[in-house]
C-alpha positions in Angstrom: 54.1 65.6 109.2 50.4 65.3 108.7 49.3 61.8 109.3 47.3 59.6 106.6 43.7 60.4 107.8 44.5 64.0 107.8 45.8 63.8 104.2 42.7 61.7 103.2 40.4 63.9 104.7 41.8 66.8 102.8 41.8 65.1 99.4 38.0 64.6 100.1 37.5 68.4 101.4 39.5 69.4 98.2 37.4 66.9 95.9 34.1 68.1 97.4 34.9 71.8 96.8 36.1 71.1 93.1 32.9 69.0 92.4 30.7 71.3 94.1 31.9 74.2 92.4 31.6 72.5 88.8 28.0 71.2 89.6 26.9 74.5 91.1 28.1 76.2 87.6 26.2 73.5 85.7 23.1 74.5 88.0 23.4 78.0 87.5 23.7 77.8 83.6 21.2 75.2 83.1 18.3 75.4 85.6 15.3 78.0 84.6 13.7 77.9 88.0 15.3 79.5 90.6 13.7 77.3 93.6 15.2 74.3 91.8 18.5 76.1 91.4 18.8 76.9 95.0 17.6 73.5 96.2 20.1 71.6 94.2 22.9 74.2 95.2 22.0 73.8 98.9 22.1 70.0 98.4 25.6 69.8 96.7 27.1 72.0 99.2 25.6 70.9 102.5 26.0 67.0 101.3 29.7 66.5 100.2 30.0 64.5 97.3 26.9 62.7 97.7 24.9 65.7 96.9 27.1 66.2 93.5 26.5 62.5 92.6 22.7 62.6 93.3 22.5 65.9 91.0 24.6 64.0 88.3 22.2 61.1 88.4 18.8 63.0 88.8 19.1 66.5 88.2 20.4 66.7 84.6 18.2 66.5 81.6 20.0 64.4 79.1 17.5 64.2 76.7 17.9 66.8 74.0 15.7 65.5 71.1 15.8 67.5 68.1 12.5 68.7 66.5 10.9 65.4 64.9 7.6 64.8 63.0 5.5 66.9 65.8 7.5 70.2 64.9 9.6 69.4 61.6 9.7 71.1 58.5 10.9 74.3 56.8 10.7 77.8 58.6 7.0 79.2 59.1 6.5 82.0 56.4 4.9 85.0 57.6 1.3 83.6 56.8 1.7 80.5 58.6 3.1 82.0 61.6 0.1 84.5 61.6 -2.4 81.4 61.2 -0.9 79.6 64.2 -0.8 83.1 66.1 -4.8 82.6 65.5 -4.7 79.0 66.6 -6.0 77.9 62.9 -4.7 76.7 60.0 -3.8 78.8 56.8 -6.5 76.9 54.8 -9.2 79.7 54.2 -11.9 77.0 54.6 -10.8 76.3 58.0 -9.9 80.0 59.4 -13.4 80.4 61.0 -13.3 77.1 63.2 -13.9 79.2 66.2 -16.1 81.8 64.7 -19.1 81.2 67.1 -16.9 80.7 70.2 -16.4 83.6 72.9 -13.0 85.8 72.8 -11.9 83.5 75.6 -11.8 80.8 73.2 -9.8 82.6 70.8 -7.2 83.6 73.2 -6.9 80.0 74.5 -6.6 78.9 70.9 -4.0 81.4 69.8 -1.8 80.5 73.0 -2.1 76.9 72.3 -1.1 77.5 68.5 1.9 79.5 69.3 3.6 77.2 71.9 2.6 73.8 69.9 2.8 75.2 66.2 0.0 72.3 65.2 -3.2 73.3 63.7 -6.7 73.1 65.2 -8.4 70.1 63.8 -12.3 70.4 63.2 -14.6 67.4 62.4 -13.4 65.6 65.6 -15.3 63.1 68.0 -14.1 62.6 71.5 -15.9 59.9 73.3 -15.4 59.8 77.1 -14.9 56.1 78.6 -15.0 55.5 82.2 -12.7 53.1 83.7 -11.5 49.8 82.4 -14.7 48.5 82.3 -15.6 50.9 79.3 -12.1 51.8 78.0 -10.5 48.3 78.0 -13.6 46.5 75.8 -13.1 49.6 73.2 -9.7 49.4 72.8 -9.4 45.6 72.5 -12.4 45.7 69.8 -10.2 48.2 68.0 -7.0 46.2 68.1 -9.2 42.8 66.9 -10.5 44.8 64.1 -7.2 46.3 62.9 -6.7 46.0 59.3 -3.0 47.8 58.9 -1.6 49.3 62.1 -1.7 49.4 65.8 0.5 51.6 67.7 -0.1 51.7 71.5 2.1 53.6 74.1 1.5 53.5 77.8 3.2 54.1 81.3 2.4 50.9 83.2 1.4 47.7 81.3 1.0 45.4 84.1 0.6 41.6 84.1 -3.0 40.5 85.0 -6.6 39.9 83.2 -6.4 43.0 81.5 -2.7 42.6 80.7 -3.1 39.2 79.3 -6.2 40.3 77.0 -4.3 43.0 75.6 -1.3 40.5 75.0 -3.7 38.4 73.1 -5.1 41.0 71.2 -1.9 42.7 70.2 -0.4 39.1 69.3 -3.2 38.1 67.0 -3.0 41.4 65.3 0.7 40.9 64.6 -0.1 37.3 63.7 -2.7 38.2 60.9 0.0 40.7 59.6 -0.9 43.9 61.2 2.2 46.0 61.9 2.3 46.4 65.5 4.4 48.6 67.8 4.2 48.9 71.8 6.0 51.4 73.7 6.2 51.3 77.6 7.9 53.2 79.8 11.1 51.8 81.5 9.9 52.3 84.9 6.3 51.5 84.3 7.5 48.3 82.8 8.5 47.0 86.2 5.3 47.7 88.1 4.4 43.6 87.9 7.1 40.9 87.9 8.4 39.8 85.7 7.9 42.5 83.3 5.2 41.9 80.5 8.1 43.1 78.0 9.4 39.4 77.3 6.0 38.0 77.2 5.2 40.6 74.1 8.6 39.7 72.4 7.9 35.9 72.8 4.4 36.5 71.3 5.9 38.1 68.1 5.0 41.9 69.2 7.5 44.3 68.4 7.8 46.3 71.7 10.5 48.9 73.4 11.0 50.3 76.6 11.4 54.0 77.0 14.5 55.2 79.0 14.8 51.5 80.6 15.3 52.1 84.5 18.8 50.9 85.9 16.9 50.3 89.1 15.2 46.7 89.5 12.2 48.0 90.8 9.7 50.8 90.0 10.4 54.0 91.6 7.5 56.7 91.1 10.1 59.5 91.6 12.4 58.7 89.1 12.8 61.6 86.4 12.0 61.9 82.8 9.5 59.0 82.3 7.1 58.7 79.3 3.9 59.1 80.9 1.9 59.1 77.8 -1.2 56.8 77.3 -1.8 56.6 73.6 -3.2 53.9 71.1 -3.7 54.6 67.4 -5.3 52.1 65.4 -5.1 52.2 61.3 -4.5 55.9 61.7 -8.3 56.5 62.1 -9.1 55.7 65.5 -7.3 57.0 68.5 -7.4 56.4 72.2 -5.6 58.8 74.9 -6.0 59.8 78.4 -5.0 58.9 81.7 -5.4 55.3 82.0 -2.7 52.5 82.3 -3.0 48.8 81.4 -4.0 47.2 85.0 -6.5 45.5 86.4 -6.9 48.0 89.2 -8.6 50.1 86.5 -11.3 47.5 86.1 -13.9 48.2 88.9 -16.1 44.9 88.3 -13.0 43.1 89.7 -13.6 44.7 92.7 -10.1 44.9 93.7 -8.6 46.7 96.9 -6.5 48.8 95.1 -9.5 49.9 92.7 -8.9 53.0 90.6 -11.4 55.2 89.0 -9.8 56.8 85.8 -11.0 58.3 82.4 -9.9 57.4 78.9 -11.0 58.7 75.4 -11.9 57.3 72.1 -11.0 59.8 69.5 -11.8 60.2 65.7 -11.2 62.8 63.1 -8.1 64.3 61.8 -6.6 65.2 65.3 -5.7 61.3 65.1 -2.5 62.4 63.0 -1.2 64.5 65.5 -1.6 61.7 68.2 0.1 59.3 65.7 3.0 61.6 65.1 3.7 61.8 68.8 4.0 58.1 69.3 6.1 58.1 66.0 8.3 60.5 67.9 8.8 58.6 70.8 9.1 55.3 69.0 12.0 56.5 66.9 13.7 57.7 69.9 13.2 54.5 72.1 13.9 52.2 69.0 15.7 54.0 66.3 13.0 52.9 63.7 11.3 55.6 61.9 7.7 54.8 61.1 6.5 56.0 57.4 3.9 58.4 57.2 2.3 56.6 54.4 1.8 53.5 56.5 0.9 54.7 59.9 -1.2 57.6 59.0 -4.4 58.1 57.2 -6.3 60.8 55.8 -9.5 61.3 57.9 -12.6 63.0 57.0 -15.1 64.7 59.3 -16.3 62.6 62.3 -17.9 64.8 64.6 -18.4 68.3 65.5 -15.5 68.9 68.1 -12.5 70.9 67.0 -9.5 69.7 68.6 -5.4 70.0 69.1 -2.9 67.6 70.5 -0.5 69.2 73.1 2.7 67.2 73.7 4.7 68.3 76.2 8.0 66.7 77.6 11.5 68.0 78.9 13.0 68.6 75.3 11.5 70.5 72.6 8.1 70.9 74.2 9.4 71.7 77.6 6.4 73.7 79.7 4.2 73.7 76.6 1.2 72.3 78.6 1.8 74.6 81.7 1.7 77.5 79.1 -1.6 76.1 77.8 -3.0 75.8 81.2 -1.9 79.2 82.5 -3.2 80.7 79.5 -6.8 78.9 79.7 -7.1 79.7 83.2 -6.3 83.3 82.6 -8.8 83.6 80.0 -11.7 82.1 81.8 -14.6 84.3 82.5 -17.2 82.0 83.8 -15.8 78.8 85.5 -12.8 76.6 85.7 -13.7 73.1 86.6 -10.6 70.4 87.3 -10.0 67.0 88.5 -6.5 65.8 89.0 -4.9 63.0 91.4 -2.0 64.9 92.3 -2.4 68.6 92.8 0.8 70.2 93.6 1.0 73.2 91.1 3.9 75.8 90.7 3.2 79.4 92.4 2.4 80.5 88.7 -0.6 78.4 88.4 -1.9 78.8 92.1 -1.7 82.3 91.4 -3.6 82.0 88.1 -6.4 79.8 90.0 -6.7 82.2 93.0 -6.8 85.4 90.6 -9.3 83.7 88.6 -11.3 83.4 91.6 -11.1 87.0 92.7 -12.2 87.8 89.4 -15.5 86.1 90.1 -14.7 83.2 87.9 -16.2 79.9 89.7 -13.2 77.5 90.3 -14.0 73.8 91.2 -11.2 71.7 92.0 -12.0 67.5 92.6 -9.5 65.6 94.1 -9.5 62.1 95.5 -10.7 61.7 99.1 -7.5 59.3 99.7 -4.5 59.5 97.7 -2.3 56.6 96.4 1.0 58.3 97.3 1.4 59.2 100.6 3.9 62.2 100.4 2.0 63.6 97.5 -1.3 63.6 99.4 0.5 65.1 102.5 2.0 67.8 100.7 -1.4 68.4 98.7 -3.1 69.1 102.2 -0.4 71.6 103.0 -0.7 73.4 99.8 -4.6 73.4 99.6 -5.2 76.4 101.8 -3.2 78.7 99.2 -6.2 78.3 96.8 -9.1 77.6 99.5 -8.3 81.0 101.1 -9.0 83.0 98.0 -12.1 81.5 97.1 -11.5 78.5 95.1 -13.7 75.3 95.9 -12.1 72.0 96.9 -14.1 68.7 96.6 -13.1 65.4 97.7 -14.4 62.4 95.4 -15.5 59.2 97.0 -13.4 56.0 97.2 -12.2 54.3 95.1 -9.0 56.3 94.2 -9.6 58.8 91.6 -7.1 59.2 88.7 -9.1 61.1 86.5 -7.6 64.2 84.7 -10.0 66.8 83.2 -9.7 70.7 83.0 -12.9 72.3 81.6 -13.1 76.3 81.1 -16.2 78.3 80.6 -18.4 75.2 79.6 -16.8 75.0 76.2 -12.9 74.2 76.3 -11.8 71.0 77.7 -8.2 69.6 78.2 -8.0 65.9 78.3 -4.8 63.5 78.4 -2.1 62.0 80.3 -0.9 64.9 82.7 -1.3 65.4 86.4 -1.1 69.1 87.9 2.2 68.5 89.5 6.0 69.3 88.9 6.4 65.8 87.5 4.1 66.1 84.5 4.4 69.9 83.9 8.4 69.7 84.0 9.8 66.2 84.1 7.4 63.7 82.2 6.6 63.4 78.6 2.7 64.0 78.2 0.2 64.0 75.6 -3.1 65.9 76.0 -5.6 67.0 73.6 -7.6 70.4 73.9 -11.3 70.5 72.8 -13.8 73.2 71.8 -17.2 71.8 72.0 -19.9 72.8 74.5 -21.8 69.3 74.1 -18.2 67.7 75.0 -17.6 70.3 78.0 -21.2 69.8 79.3 -20.9 65.8 79.3 -17.4 66.0 81.2 -18.9 68.7 83.8 -21.7 66.2 84.5 -19.1 63.7 85.3 -17.5 65.9 87.7 -21.0 66.8 89.1 -21.5 63.3 89.7 -17.8 63.3 91.7 -19.1 66.1 93.8 -22.5 64.9 94.5 -21.0 61.6 95.9 -18.1 63.1 97.6 -17.6 65.8 100.2 -16.4 69.6 100.1 -13.4 70.4 101.9 -12.9 73.7 103.5 -10.1 75.7 105.0 -11.4 75.1 108.6 -11.2 71.4 108.0 -7.4 71.7 107.1 -6.9 74.2 110.1 -8.5 71.7 112.4 -5.5 69.0 111.8 -3.4 68.2 114.6 -0.3 70.0 114.9 1.5 66.7 114.1 -0.5 66.3 111.2 -0.1 69.6 109.7 4.0 69.7 110.6 4.1 66.5 108.7 2.3 67.9 105.8 4.1 70.9 105.7 7.5 68.7 105.8 6.5 66.9 103.0 5.3 70.2 101.0 9.1 71.2 101.0 9.5 68.5 98.4 6.7 69.9 96.3 9.3 70.5 93.3 10.6 67.0 93.3 7.4 65.0 93.9 
């Protein structure tokens, strides 16, 4: 006769096998990345019950948003589809937006137009704003001058001097009759305690959290976060980039956790595309539809930049941004210059960068001297030899920690916004970037990178090879988790 422990053990083993078979089938049918599929299947089978539970909590994308304002409307007719393939609208007056640009720019525009199904918009102005010292005053001034609407989305909205200024400005706008909506990510809302959400509600500011976290604390590796940072005022002025609302971003405060970052003030027709991205997210989080007649505005030409929003996320826009970046690096003929706080690109993007270097394209990669996430920093150190060995140049920007995100191709095309070059941004997060066609803007952004390079230091393959064995083993072990960092 079998003992009770034997029966219990048999039942657990049977449950593990049945659960593992079912979960493995789900992984095989839904995962597009073979490395991710193999990793999850290995975890499920080698960690009985717990592995399946982890997959059910963290491995399944439960967001399946149907096409909304960013991609709504009837099917494209052949003329519209052909126009999008050219990266332009069907308006004949705008069919030559990139007439004076190089063939590489036309190739990038065609790729981006195809994957986003959004038209290029001419007559835009894109103004770089360095750190919270420049960005926050500009954003607060726009809120204080708002007449009709303020829509604001951020990943982190911390308490502190900057947070209080934004709460006061938003509450003041709501009090004088401006329609205000604030969207904060469910994890990012917990980066300060108590969360600022209740304070906004108390002050009469309509606020929603995007996928509220069940954890009582912030966790940088929780999946499916809304990482977008954007603000639209009166439908005419937009702000986007990589900057959260945190005192650390104001360098004048001289905090120990000071963070360099870039944000951008945007004017012109592309603001409407940014507003539609916000409206899409807001409706998902709050179930409230924002009428276009109220929240959007017809905007005339405001500058000489041609631009287009690039929304990305694990739903209808899955891997849109990755396709755009791969297309841009593949089309480059002269230079690729980028800055990112987290450099953990997937193999296709690593290959695109080093093949570009082999083609004679100058590839400059600017990373922070010291990261703010140790696992990510260690994994980056392990992966950097893959680009250094093939001619890419890597520079480490001087402290404080640099959270800037820029990509410049051939001195003409720039990509700005919220996305990092890591699997989390390119596969799991909701991001909002803007592609810009403008030599003056690209030159201005390149000068910012030049300054980072001049005040930083180059990193060589020899530097990495001289690391002690213990550090190389540590970094290599962290790199094994690259798909999940």
